[in-house]
KOLKE-237922 format. One record per atom (N, C-alpha, C, O): atom name; y, z, x. Coordinates in pm, 1 decimal. Layout:
N
 atom       py       pz       px
   CA        Y        Z        X
...
***
This chain:
83
 atom       py       pz       px
    N    488.9  -1834.8    725.8
   CA    394.2  -1804.2    829.2
    C    256.2  -1771.9    772.4
    O    154.3  -1802.1    834.5
    N    253.4  -1710.9    655.1
   CA    124.7  -1679.9    594.5
    C     49.8  -1807.9    559.2
    O    -72.0  -1815.6    575.8
    N    122.4  -1908.0    510.8
   CA     60.6  -2036.0    475.5
    C      1.3  -2105.2    597.2
    O   -107.9  -2161.4    588.3
    N     70.2  -2102.8    710.2
   CA     20.4  -2167.1    831.5
    C   -109.5  -2103.3    877.8
    O   -203.6  -2173.7    914.4
    N   -115.5  -1971.3    876.5
   CA   -237.1  -1901.0    916.5
    C   -351.4  -1927.5    820.7
    O   -466.2  -1943.2    862.3
    N   -319.7  -1932.2    692.1
   CA   -422.0  -1958.4    590.7
    C   -474.3  -2101.5    603.9
    O   -594.8  -2124.9    595.0
    N   -383.4  -2197.1    625.2
   CA   -424.1  -2336.9    642.3
    C   -509.8  -2353.8    767.2
    O   -609.5  -2426.0    764.3
    N   -472.5  -2288.5    876.2
   CA   -550.0  -2297.8    999.6
    C   -690.2  -2240.9    979.5
    O   -787.5  -2296.7   1030.2
    N   -701.2  -2131.0    906.4
   CA   -831.4  -2069.8    879.2
    C   -918.0  -2162.6    793.2
    O  -1037.6  -2176.8    818.6
    N   -858.8  -2224.6    693.1
   CA   -933.1  -2316.6    606.3
    C   -981.0  -2437.3    686.0
    O  -1096.5  -2477.7    672.8
    N   -895.3  -2494.7    767.4
   CA   -932.5  -2611.4    848.1
    C  -1042.3  -2575.2    947.7
    O  -1137.5  -2651.2    965.0
    N  -1029.9  -2460.2   1012.9
   CA  -1132.2  -2416.3   1108.4
    C  -1266.0  -2394.6   1039.0
    O  -1370.2  -2432.3   1092.8
    N  -1264.7  -2335.1    921.6
   CA  -1387.4  -2311.4    845.4
    C  -1453.1  -2442.7    805.3
    O  -1574.6  -2457.3    818.8
    N  -1375.6  -2537.6    756.6
   CA  -1428.8  -2667.7    716.0
    C  -1487.2  -2741.4    836.7
    O  -1594.7  -2800.5    826.8
    N  -1418.2  -2738.3    948.9
   CA  -1468.2  -2805.4   1069.3
    C  -1597.7  -2741.1   1118.4
    O  -1688.9  -2811.8   1161.4
    N  -1607.0  -2609.2   1112.7
   CA  -1728.5  -2539.3   1155.5
    C  -1846.0  -2574.1   1065.1
    O  -1955.6  -2601.5   1114.1
    N  -1825.0  -2573.3    935.7
   CA  -1931.0  -2607.1    840.2
    C  -1976.1  -2751.7    860.8
    O  -2095.8  -2780.3    857.9
    N  -1881.2  -2842.8    881.7
   CA  -1914.1  -2983.6    904.9
    C  -1995.3  -3000.0   1032.8
    O  -2093.9  -3073.8   1033.9
    N  -1955.9  -2932.9   1139.6
   CA  -2028.1  -2941.5   1266.1
    C  -2170.8  -2889.1   1252.8
    O  -2264.7  -2951.8   1301.7
    N  -2187.1  -2776.1   1187.6
   CA  -2320.9  -2719.1   1167.6
    C  -2406.8  -2812.8   1083.9
    O  -2524.9  -2830.6   1113.8
    N  -2350.8  -2872.4    980.6
   CA  -2424.9  -2964.7    895.2
    C  -2469.2  -3088.6    973.2
    O  -2584.6  -3129.9    962.5
    N  -2379.8  -3147.6   1050.6
   CA  -2412.5  -3267.3   1128.3
    C  -2520.8  -3236.2   1231.3
    O  -2614.8  -3314.1   1247.2
    N  -2509.0  -3124.4   1300.8
   CA  -2610.0  -3087.4   1399.7
    C  -2745.5  -3060.8   1334.6
    O  -2848.7  -3100.0   1389.1
    N  -2746.6  -2995.5   1220.3
   CA  -2872.7  -2966.4   1151.5
    C  -2941.9  -3093.2   1104.9
    O  -3062.8  -3107.8   1122.6
    N  -2867.2  -3184.4   1045.9
   CA  -2924.6  -3309.8    997.3
    C  -2974.6  -3393.9   1114.3
    O  -3082.9  -3451.8   1106.7
    N  -2897.5  -3401.3   1221.9
   CA  -2939.4  -3477.4   1339.7
    C  -3068.6  -3420.3   1397.7
    O  -3159.3  -3496.2   1431.6
    N  -3078.3  -3291.1   1409.4
   CA  -3199.3  -3228.3   1461.9
    C  -3318.0  -3258.2   1371.2
    O  -3427.3  -3287.6   1419.7
    N  -3297.7  -3251.0   1241.0
   CA  -3405.4  -3278.5   1146.5
    C  -3457.8  -3420.6   1157.5
    O  -3578.8  -3442.3   1150.4
    N  -3370.0  -3516.7   1174.4
   CA  -3412.7  -3656.1   1185.2
    C  -3478.7  -3686.5   1319.4
    O  -3568.6  -3770.4   1325.9
    N  -3436.7  -3621.4   1424.1
   CA  -3484.7  -3655.8   1557.6
    C  -3601.9  -3569.8   1605.6
    O  -3650.4  -3590.7   1716.8
    N  -3648.5  -3474.4   1525.7
   CA  -3754.5  -3386.3   1574.5
    C  -3886.7  -3401.9   1498.8
    O  -3971.4  -3312.8   1506.2
    N  -3906.6  -3510.9   1427.4
   CA  -4029.8  -3534.0   1352.7
    C  -4136.6  -3589.5   1445.8
    O  -4110.0  -3681.3   1523.4
    N  -4257.5  -3534.0   1438.5
   CA  -4368.0  -3580.2   1522.0
    C  -4498.4  -3566.7   1444.8
    O  -4523.3  -3464.6   1380.8
    N  -4582.2  -3671.3   1451.3
   CA  -4712.3  -3669.2   1386.4
    C  -4815.8  -3720.6   1484.0
    O  -4782.6  -3792.4   1578.3
    N  -4942.5  -3684.1   1461.7
   CA  -5048.9  -3725.0   1551.7
    C  -5143.6  -3822.3   1484.6
    O  -5159.5  -3819.9   1362.5
    N  -5207.1  -3908.8   1564.4
   CA  -5303.5  -4004.8   1514.6
    C  -5411.7  -4029.2   1617.8
    O  -5415.5  -3962.6   1721.2
    N  -5499.4  -4123.8   1590.4
   CA  -5613.0  -4153.3   1676.8
    C  -5578.1  -4246.5   1792.5
    O  -5619.2  -4222.1   1906.0
    N  -5503.3  -4352.5   1765.2
   CA  -5472.0  -4453.2   1866.3
    C  -5333.0  -4428.3   1922.8
    O  -5250.5  -4362.6   1859.3
    N  -5306.8  -4481.1   2043.0
   CA  -5175.1  -4466.1   2104.2
    C  -5117.6  -4602.0   2141.5
    O  -5187.8  -4687.7   2195.1
    N  -4991.9  -4620.3   2113.2
   CA  -4916.4  -4738.1   2155.1
    C  -4779.9  -4688.0   2196.1
    O  -4719.0  -4610.2   2122.6
    N  -4729.8  -4729.5   2310.2
   CA  -4605.0  -4678.5   2363.0
    C  -4501.0  -4789.8   2372.9
    O  -4528.4  -4896.2   2428.5
    N  -4381.8  -4765.1   2318.9
   CA  -4270.5  -4859.0   2326.3
    C  -4149.2  -4780.9   2374.1
    O  -4117.3  -4676.3   2317.5
    N  -4080.9  -4829.6   2477.1
   CA  -3960.8  -4763.5   2526.3
    C  -3841.9  -4850.1   2487.1
    O  -3835.7  -4967.7   2522.8
    N  -3747.3  -4791.5   2413.5
   CA  -3630.5  -4865.9   2366.2
    C  -3505.2  -4785.1   2396.9
    O  -3480.9  -4682.0   2334.2
    N  -3425.9  -4830.8   2492.5
   CA  -3303.7  -4759.5   2527.6
    C  -3335.0  -4620.8   2580.4
    O  -3410.0  -4606.2   2676.9
    N  -3278.2  -4519.4   2517.9
   CA  -3303.3  -4382.3   2560.8
    C  -3408.7  -4314.1   2474.8
    O  -3436.0  -4195.6   2493.7
    N  -3468.5  -4386.8   2380.7
   CA  -3572.5  -4331.2   2295.2
    C  -3709.2  -4383.2   2336.9
    O  -3723.0  -4499.5   2374.6
    N  -3808.4  -4298.8   2330.2
   CA  -3946.8  -4336.4   2357.2
    C  -4020.7  -4332.7   2222.9
    O  -4025.6  -4228.6   2157.5
    N  -4078.0  -4446.6   2182.0
   CA  -4148.4  -4454.9   2054.7
    C  -4295.7  -4480.0   2083.0
    O  -4330.3  -4577.8   2149.3
    N  -4383.3  -4392.4   2033.2
   CA  -4526.8  -4408.6   2049.8
    C  -4592.2  -4431.3   1914.6
    O  -4588.1  -4344.5   1827.3
    N  -4653.8  -4550.6   1897.2
   CA  -4729.9  -4579.9   1777.3
    C  -4872.4  -4534.2   1800.3
    O  -4933.8  -4571.9   1900.1
    N  -4926.4  -4453.6   1709.6
   CA  -5059.4  -4398.2   1731.4
    C  -5165.2  -4461.8   1642.6
    O  -5283.1  -4429.1   1655.4
    N  -5126.3  -4551.5   1553.2
   CA  -5221.6  -4612.5   1460.7
    C  -5232.5  -4763.3   1479.3
    O  -5275.8  -4832.6   1387.3
    N  -5195.4  -4815.1   1592.6
   CA  -5203.1  -4958.5   1615.0
    C  -5083.2  -5006.3   1694.0
    O  -5001.3  -4927.0   1740.3
    N  -5074.4  -5137.6   1708.5
   CA  -4968.4  -5195.4   1789.4
    C  -4838.0  -5214.0   1713.9
    O  -4730.6  -5204.6   1773.4
    N  -4845.3  -5239.8   1585.6
   CA  -4724.6  -5266.4   1508.5
    C  -4732.4  -5201.1   1371.8
    O  -4838.7  -5158.1   1327.0
    N  -4619.2  -5194.8   1307.9
   CA  -4612.5  -5152.2   1167.7
    C  -4598.0  -5279.5   1086.2
    O  -4499.1  -5351.5   1100.2
    N  -4695.2  -5307.5   1001.7
   CA  -4694.1  -5430.5    921.9
    C  -4645.9  -5398.1    780.4
    O  -4704.3  -5315.1    710.7
    N  -4539.4  -5464.7    740.1
   CA  -4482.0  -5444.5    607.4
    C  -4472.7  -5578.3    534.1
    O  -4364.8  -5616.9    489.1
    N  -4584.2  -5648.3    521.9
   CA  -4587.0  -5776.3    452.5
    C  -4577.5  -5756.3    302.1
    O  -4641.4  -5667.1    246.1
    N  -4497.5  -5839.8    237.4
   CA  -4480.5  -5837.3     92.0
    C  -4445.9  -5697.9     39.8
    O  -4501.8  -5653.3    -60.3
    N  -4354.6  -5629.9    106.8
   CA  -4314.5  -5496.5     63.2
    C  -4196.3  -5504.9    -32.2
    O  -4123.4  -5604.0    -34.6
    N  -4179.2  -5401.7   -108.6
   CA  -4071.2  -5392.7   -205.1
    C  -4044.2  -5245.4   -231.6
    O  -4129.7  -5161.9   -202.2
    N  -3927.8  -5210.7   -286.4
   CA  -3900.7  -5070.3   -318.3
    C  -4004.4  -5017.8   -417.9
    O  -4043.8  -5087.7   -511.3
    N  -4047.4  -4894.0   -396.3
   CA  -4148.0  -4834.8   -484.8
    C  -4122.9  -4686.0   -498.4
    O  -4044.6  -4627.3   -423.8
    N  -4190.1  -4626.9   -594.0
   CA  -4177.1  -4483.4   -615.8
    C  -4253.0  -4407.9   -507.5
    O  -4333.7  -4466.4   -435.2
    N  -4227.6  -4280.3   -496.7
   CA  -4296.8  -4198.0   -398.2
    C  -4447.7  -4197.8   -423.9
    O  -4527.1  -4202.5   -330.0
    N  -4486.0  -4192.3   -549.3
   CA  -4628.1  -4190.0   -584.8
    C  -4697.6  -4318.6   -540.3
    O  -4808.8  -4314.0   -487.7
    N  -4632.3  -4433.9   -561.1
   CA  -4689.0  -4561.6   -516.1
    C  -4695.5  -4565.9   -363.5
    O  -4794.1  -4613.4   -307.0
    N  -4592.5  -4517.3   -297.6
   CA  -4588.5  -4517.1   -152.6
    C  -4696.0  -4429.1    -91.6
    O  -4749.2  -4461.5     14.6
    N  -4728.8  -4319.2   -156.2
   CA  -4831.6  -4228.8   -103.9
    C  -4970.8  -4292.3   -110.0
    O  -5062.4  -4244.9    -42.7
    N  -4988.2  -4397.7   -188.5
   CA  -5117.2  -4466.4   -198.0
    C  -5129.7  -4581.5    -98.7
    O  -5233.4  -4647.7    -95.1
    N  -5026.4  -4607.2    -17.9
   CA  -5031.7  -4714.7     80.9
    C  -5076.9  -4659.2    215.9
    O  -5094.4  -4538.4    231.5
    N  -5095.7  -4748.8    313.5
   CA  -5139.7  -4707.4    447.7
    C  -5028.9  -4628.7    516.9
    O  -4912.9  -4669.8    517.1
    N  -5065.9  -4516.3    575.0
   CA  -4969.7  -4433.4    648.2
    C  -4965.7  -4476.9    794.4
    O  -5069.5  -4508.2    852.5
    N  -4847.5  -4479.0    853.6
   CA  -4829.7  -4510.6    994.2
    C  -4784.1  -4385.2   1065.2
    O  -4697.2  -4313.6   1015.6
    N  -4841.7  -4358.2   1180.4
   CA  -4808.1  -4239.6   1257.3
    C  -4740.9  -4281.2   1387.6
    O  -4793.6  -4365.1   1460.6
    N  -4624.6  -4222.7   1417.3
   CA  -4555.5  -4251.3   1540.8
    C  -4471.1  -4131.8   1579.4
    O  -4438.9  -4047.0   1496.2
    N  -4435.7  -4126.3   1706.8
   CA  -4352.0  -4019.1   1759.7
    C  -4230.5  -4081.6   1825.7
    O  -4242.8  -4179.8   1899.0
    N  -4113.4  -4025.3   1800.2
   CA  -3990.6  -4070.2   1864.6
    C  -3942.3  -3953.9   1951.5
    O  -3923.4  -3842.1   1903.4
    N  -3922.8  -3982.8   2080.3
   CA  -3880.4  -3878.9   2174.6
    C  -3751.9  -3922.7   2242.9
    O  -3741.9  -4036.1   2289.7
    N  -3654.2  -3834.1   2248.8
   CA  -3528.9  -3863.4   2316.7
    C  -3547.6  -3838.2   2464.4
    O  -3584.4  -3727.7   2504.2
    N  -3523.0  -3938.9   2546.5
   CA  -3541.9  -3926.1   2692.4
    C  -3415.9  -3875.2   2757.2
    O  -3411.8  -3857.8   2879.0
***
């Protein structure tokens, strides 16, 4: 009986930690917002996407690069809102 209670406690703890981690990561990915000069609005499914720096994001001739190289390229500003 001690093993059953201990196993149930371990499983409950692991499930709680997993749930908190998934919710935290989801919130972090879905709550990013930046501002810009221009506005462009695109509605896709249940998400509302607003491009503030033009009509499209152009990624011609792109390739993987380091963070330092990426910081020297043009930045795009957009907002994603859950409807």
